[in-house]
N, C-alpha and C positions, 0 to 999 in steps of 0.2 A: 462433526465433533462428537455429538451424542449418538452412540450406536445402540439400536434397539435390541441387539443380541443380548438376551437375558443371561447368557453364560459369561459374558465379558465382565471383567472386574474393573471397577472405577471407584469413584468417591460419591457417597451420598452426602448432601450438604443441607444445613438448616439455616435459613435467613430469618432474622427478626426485623420487622419493619419499624422505622423510627416513630411512626404513629399508625394506628389502625387504618385500614382501607376497608370501608363498609364493615363486614364481619371478620375480615382476615387480619391476622397479626403476624403470620409466619408463612414461609414457603419452603417446601421440601423438594429437592431435585437430585438428579444423578447425572454424572458426567465422567468422561475419561480425561478431561483437561479443565480442572477447576478454575485456574486463572483466566483462561479464555472464556469460559462460561459466565463467570462473574462479570467480566468486561461486557459481554453481550447483554446481560441483564441490566447493567448500568446504562447502556445505550438504549434500553427499551426494546431490545430484540429478544426473541425466544418466547417464553411463556407469556400468555395474554395478561395474567395478573400482574406480572412485573412490568409489562408495557404500560398498564394502567397506572402503576405507581410512578413510573418515570414521567408520564404526562402530568401527574399531579404534584411532581417534585417531592415525592415521599422517598426518603432514602431507606437503606437497609444495611444490616451488619451480618456478616457471616459469624454465627455463634457456635456451630458444632459441625463436625464431620464424622462419618463412619467410613473406615477403609481398611482393607479392601472390601468392596461390597458390589453386589450385582443388582440388576433392576428388580429381581424378585424380592430382595431385601427391602428395597425402596417401597415397593408395593405393600409389603407387610407393615412397614412403619406407617404408611398413609392409611391403611385400613384400620389400624389400631386407633387412629385419630388422636386428638388432644396434643397437638405439637407443643403446646406450652409446657407440657410435662417433661419434654426433652430440652427445653430452652433454659440455659443458665441465666439469661437476662430476665426471665420471668420468675426468678427466685427458686428455680428447681436445679438441684445438683444431680445430674444423671449418674447412675452407677457405672462402674467400669464394665466394659464389654456389652453394654446394651445400646 
């Protein structure tokens, strides 16, 4: 489902957790099939952080997407840090195109 080919285009997505898990309040991921990837996350499959959320019955909401985007762009966003600055649920209104 997720292809590690950095040239392939897909969707970057930002999840906002219903309540914090330890220090984490957000998750940023990339996929070529968003609906299937979100279903995996809800089942606790895939990312270890989201598996931990599922075990603790902490839900999440898809709050933002970037598309089309490749894995390099996902990496850039992660390196920038501060995902709450990109989250509309945290009171931040992202600019168009960022």
